[in-house]
N, C-alpha and C positions, 0 to 999 in steps of 0.2 A: 924457324930453321931456316938457314939459306941453302936453297936447292939449286944445284949446278946441273945444267943441263948439256948433254954432249951430243951433235949432230951427227947423225950416223948414215946420212944418205945425202942426195942430190936435193938442190931447191925445187920447189913447187911453186904453183901460182894457184889462184883462186878458181880457175877454170877447171882444173883438174878435181879438185874436191867437190865442186859442182855438179860435174859430170859423173862421179862416183854416188853423189846423192840422188841424181836424176835416176841412174840405172838402178839403183836399190830402193828407190822411192821412200826416203827417208832424208830427214834434216839432222846433221850434226849438231848437238849442241856448242854455243858459241864459243865457250872457253877451250873445248877441245879443237874446235875449227880452227880458231886462232894458233893454237899449240902447232897443229899440224901444218899451217902455212909458214910459220917461223921456223919450226923444226924437222918438220915431216918425220923421219925415223929418228927416235932420239933413245937415250939411255939418261938415267938421272941418278944423283947422289944426294943426299942418301937415298937408299932403294928399301929398307924394310918398313913394312907397313904392319899394322895391328889388326887383327881379326876377333871380334867378342862373338864368340859360339853361344847360341842360346839353344839347349837342349835339357831334357828331362834330368839326364844322370849328372851333369854338371852345370847348374844354370847360370854360373858365372864364369865359366872357362874360356880362355882367351889364348892366342898364341901370336906369335911374329911371323911373317911371311917375307920372301924375297921377291921383289918386282924385277922382270926381266926388261926387255927392251919395247918402249912404246911402238907400236906398228904404225906404219904409213904408208906410203906408195912408194914399193922398192923393189918389185919383181925382178927387176934387172940385176938388182945388187944381192938380194937374197929372199927368197919366195917366203920363208918364216916369218919374215918381219913386214910382210905385204898384206894391207887390209882386204883387199882382194883375195888372196889366198885364204884369210881366216873367215870370210864370207863363204868361200865356197865350202869349206871344211865343216863349218859350224853351222851358220844360218841358213844356207841355199839347200843343205843335205837334210835340214828338218830336225837337227839335233838341238838347237839352240833357237829360242822363239824370235822372230822379227821386230821384237820389242827392244831387242839390244844389239849392240855392236861391239865384236870383240876389239878393245884397243891395246891389250897388253897381255902376257901371261906371267904366272908365278913360277918358281922354280921347278915346280911339278907338272907345269903344262897346263893349270888351270887358267881359262881365260879370265882377264880383268874385263868387265864389258861396261860400256855407257848406255844409259837407257836412252832409245830414241822414240817411244811411244809415250803419250800423253801422260799415264799414270807413273810412270818413271822416268821421265824425260830429264836427262842430265844428271841423274843419280849414277853412282859408281857400284858395281857389284863384282863381286867373283862367282863364276859358275863352276862348281865342282863336278867336272867331267866325268868322274866314276860314279857319281849318282844321277846324272843326266839332267833331271829336272830341279836341282838344288841349289839357289842362289842365297848369297849373304849380302846384304848392302854393306859397302864399306865406307860411302860418303856421300853427303847430298848433292854435291858437285864436283866437277873436275879439280878446280882450284884447291878446294877444301881437302881432297884426297892428295895432291902433291904437298900441300901444307902439313899433310899428317905424316908424311913419310920421316923416318928417324935412322941414326945409324946402326941401332942394335934392339 
């Protein structure tokens, strides 16, 4: 699938990403790091992703979900697109583990996160904000997640 990326904010350089990593004592996985440098805040098409639910009631249940904007460094443009704003809301407040960095959200406001701790490093998850501690793995890495996006 051909992914079209639309840049939604200003250019950034490596120093902004490094400062963010130092401030939050984390290392952003390379694939997302490069995406940030190239696009900063961005939307993509196609923007639907597949979620396979594993549960006792419907063990093979699945659904499609819609991806919003990939967050970046955009406080001046729109705070809801800003990585720092999402760190404040989710991680710094203690709602989401420091093992994860919110990088986007679905249409219902559930954060799409990338793992930044060893056990989950680079993997992409959706964090169900209504259940607080419930995460579903969507992809093994950022590029795989992008490549899994589809039109419907």
